[in-house]
N, C-alpha and C positions, 0 to 999 in steps of 0.2 A: 209236737214240733211247732204247730201253729201257736200254741200257748207260749212257747219260748220266744218266738219272734214278736208276738203281741206285747209281752212284758218288756222285752228289750226296747221296742219302739216307744212304749210309754215312758220308760226310764230316760231315754235320750230326749224325749219331748219335754219332760219336766225340767231336765237340765238346760235345755234351750230357753225355756221360759225364764229360768233363774238367771241365765246370762243376759237376757234382754233387760231384766229388771236392774241388773248391775250397771248396764251401759247406756241407759236411756237419758243420762244427764251429762252436761258439760262439767268439766272439773278444772279448777285452777289450784295450784299447790305451791307451798314454800317449805323447803327442807332446811333444817338448821341443827347445829350441835350446841348443846347447853354448856354454859360456862359460869363460873362463879365470879361475881363482881362486887366491889365495895361501893357503897353509896351512903351519902349523908343520911343520918337518922331523920333529920327534918324533911329532906326531900322524899324519903320513903313514906313518912307519915302523911305528907301532902298528897301524894299519889293515892294512897289507900283511902284517905278521906274523900278525895274526888271520885274514886271508883265507887264508893258506897253511895255517894250522892247521885251518881249517874246510874246506879244499879247495874254495873258491868257484870257480865257473865264470866265465870271462872271455868277455864278448861284445864283438866288435869290428865296426866298419863295414867295407865297405859293407853286408855281409849276413852274419849268423851265426844259425844255428838250433840250439837244443839240444832234442833230442827226448826224449820219454818221461820227463819230470821228474815227481816225485811230491810232493804236498803234502797234509797232513791239514787239512781245513777247520775253521774255527770253527763251533760249533753255533748261537750266537746273539750278539747285540751285547754282552751282559754278559760273555761269555767273552773278547771282543776287548778290552774295557776292563781286564779283570783279567789280561791276558797280560803277565806279568812276566819270563818266561824266554825268550821268543822261539822256543819249540820249534815252533810252528805257523806258521812263516814261512821263506821261502827268500831268500837274498841272492845277488846277482850283481855282478860288477865290469864296468863299462862303460869300456872302454879304447880308445885310438886315435881319440878324438873330436876333430874339428877345430872351432876357434872359429867361431861364426856359422852352422854347418851345422845343419840340422833333422833330427832323428832320430825314429824311432818304435819303441817297444818294445811288443810285443803277445804275449799268450798265447792259444793256441787249445786247446780241449778239447771232448770229445764232447758232443753235444747231449743225450745221455742222462744227463749229470751236471749237475743243476740247481744251479749254483754261481755266486756273484759273486766275481770276482777283483779285488783292489786292487793297483795298481802304483804305487809311490812312488819317485821319483828324488831322491836327496839327495847332498850333498857329503860328503867324508870327515869333516869336523869335526862336522857334524850327526849322522852315524852314530856317531861315537865317543862323543858325549854320550849317545846312546841306550844304548850298551853299558855305559858307566860308571854310568848311572842304574840299570840293571838289576842291576848288581853292587854297588850301594850304594857306589860309589867317588866321591871328590870330583872335581867338574868344575872344573878349573883352567885358567888361561891359560898357554900355554907361551911362553917367551922365546927359544926356539931360532930358528935361521935359517929364514927363510921360503922356500918353493919354490913354483913356479908349475905348475899342472896343470889338465888338462881332465877327468881321470878322475872318474867318478861311481859311486855305488852304487845298485843297484836292489833294493828290498825288495818281495817278492811275498807276499801273504796271500790267503786265500780264506774265504768264508763259505757254508755249505751252505744252500740255499734251498728244497729240496724236502721233501715228506712221503712217506716210503716205508713200505710194509707189510712190508719186509724188515728184521728186527731188526738193529740195528747198522750199517745202510747209511750213516748220516751220519758214522760214525767211520772209514770206509774212505778211503784216500788217493785223491785225484783225479789222474789222469794228464793231463799237458798238455805242449805244445810252447811254447817261448819263443823269440822272435826279436828281434834288434836290426837295424834296417835304416835306411839313409840315404834320406831323402825328396828327390826332385827335383821342384821346383815343387809341393811338397805331395803328390806322387804316389809311392807305394811301388813297388818293383820288381815285385811280383806283379801290380799293376794294369797296369804297362807290358806284361807278358807277355800279359795278357788283351786289351789294345788291339792288340798285334801279331797275336795269334791272330785277332781279329775282322777286322783289316785284311787278313790273309792269306786268310781265307775269302771276304770280300767281293771281293778282287782276283781270286781263282780264279773266283768266280761271275760277275763282270762281264766279265773278259777271256777266260775259257775256256768256262764253262757257257752263258752267254747267247749268245755267237756260235755255239756248236755247236747250241744249241736253235733259234736263228734260221735257221741253215743247213738244219737238218733240216726245219723248218717250211716253208721256201721250196721244198725238194724235194717235200714232200707237196703243196703248192699247185700246183707245176708238173705233177706226176703227175695230180692231179685235173683240171687244165685240159686236159691231153692226152686223158685218158679222156673228158671231156665233149665235146671236139672230135670224137673218133672216134664217139661215140654220135650226135652231130648229123649227121655224114656218113652214117652207116648209115641214119638216118631219112629222109634225102633220097634 
């Protein structure tokens, strides 16, 4: 019986540590449904060329995680509105999306970094207009052949929210992980893992631990009844 309780305690302790590992970070997320859009072939080529030059990371479903990304946060709202160069933002390509499917992009970062992340999902044409506006280039309509795509761009920016007594703390890059994940019935894969883990623990408890405990308890009761019977006979 001691062995049973010992192993049950160890199992729940391991599960507790696993839960802590999953919840030790702050999370910001954006959920969207993929759609098919038509875009000028020239615009499409311009974006792809720019993404190759910048070395953008491509995120694909059903699950992609890019770890240890770095971003320098904005200090205040005024700096965000005056951002004309795009230096304090990160871009990602979302590829392999299927029309009608729901996806979640999310960033996780240490709770010790008081930061608000903003995730913006946009089409190629919208992103190209942003780039041209920053470079003071004329935004024109292209008459080239139209192509169909589900690709998207993800823009990530951050704003420092804390007050630190460490000089220059607000200028240091924030380290974060970014994920693109397919949602099934609105539930991400990580949640399914948690559900399966809980089901496993409950199953072990119900089908193994409880019967073992009940069997041990019955044996103790039987031993107690035998001892009581022997005592009664001795008294007689």
